[in-house]
Each structure stands twice: as C-alpha cells, then as structure tokens.
C-alpha positions in Angstrom: -9.8 -9.2 2.7 -8.8 -7.4 5.8 -5.1 -6.6 6.2 -5.1 -5.8 9.7 -7.2 -7.7 12.2 -9.7 -6.4 14.9 -6.9 -6.8 17.3 -4.7 -4.5 15.4 -2.3 -7.0 14.0 -1.4 -7.7 10.5 -2.8 -10.9 9.0 -0.6 -13.6 7.7 -0.9 -12.4 3.9 -0.6 -8.9 4.7 2.5 -9.7 6.7 4.0 -11.4 4.0 3.4 -8.5 1.4 4.6 -5.9 3.8 7.8 -8.1 4.2 8.2 -8.2 0.3 8.0 -4.6 0.3 11.4 -4.2 2.2 12.6 -3.0 -1.4 10.1 -1.1 -3.5 8.3 -3.5 -5.9 5.4 -4.0 -8.4 2.3 -6.3 -7.5 3.9 -8.8 -9.7 7.1 -8.9 -8.1 5.3 -9.0 -4.7 3.2 -12.0 -6.0 6.0 -13.7 -7.2 7.9 -13.2 -3.6 4.9 -14.1 -1.5 3.6 -17.1 -3.8 0.0 -15.2 -3.4 -2.4 -14.8 -6.3 -2.0 -11.6 -8.1 -5.5 -10.5 -7.6 -5.3 -11.1 -3.7 -2.0 -9.1 -3.7 -3.5 -6.2 -5.7 -6.4 -5.9 -3.2 -3.9 -6.4 -0.3 -1.7 -3.7 -1.5 -4.9 -1.3 -2.1 -5.9 -1.6 1.5 -2.5 -1.4 3.0 -2.1 1.8 1.1 -5.6 3.2 2.1 -4.5 2.3 5.7 -1.0 4.1 5.5 1.1 1.0 5.8 2.6 1.4 2.0 2.6 3.9 -0.7 2.5 3.9 -4.6 4.7 5.9 -6.6 5.2 5.3 -10.4 3.6 1.9 -10.3 6.0 0.8 -7.4 4.8 0.1 -3.9 7.0 1.0 -0.9 6.4 0.4 3.0 5.9 3.6 5.1 7.6 4.1 8.2 4.1 3.1 9.7 4.1 0.0 8.0 7.7 -0.9 8.8 6.7 -0.3 12.4 3.7 -2.4 12.4 5.8 -5.3 10.5 8.8 -5.2 13.3 6.4 -5.1 16.3 5.3 -8.7 15.5 8.9 -10.0 14.9 
C-alpha cells in the first residue's frame, strides 16, 4: 500500500490516517477513527514513518511538520 502516489500526493487512506493523527494516537485509535482495518493502518503508519510524515514515540504516532504540510497542501 503506497501512501504517497507517483504525483507526490497522499493516497485517500494515507490522508485519512494522517488527519487522524492531528492528536497523537495508537494504531488501534487510528483504525477506529478512520474505520480502516487495523492491518492496513499498521502498514500505512509504517510507510508514513519511513517517509518522515509521522513519528513513533512510546507506542504512539504523531504527525511531523512534513506530514502536516503535505496534508494541509491538499486542503
């Protein structure tokens, strides 16, 4: 599951997950908020963390400045 398309824009599921991380959250909380399956959320969070869009600290994910900028660019 790619979180950023070839055009540099977030995929719909990545946008939903990143928006859910307006406040730090666990994967389970993100899944509940987005209504996406937990396995998809975990994979997406892993990809977004590798891309520098979010960061993990003590089991909780939060968006980075880069992630917030990419999300707000689409709004």
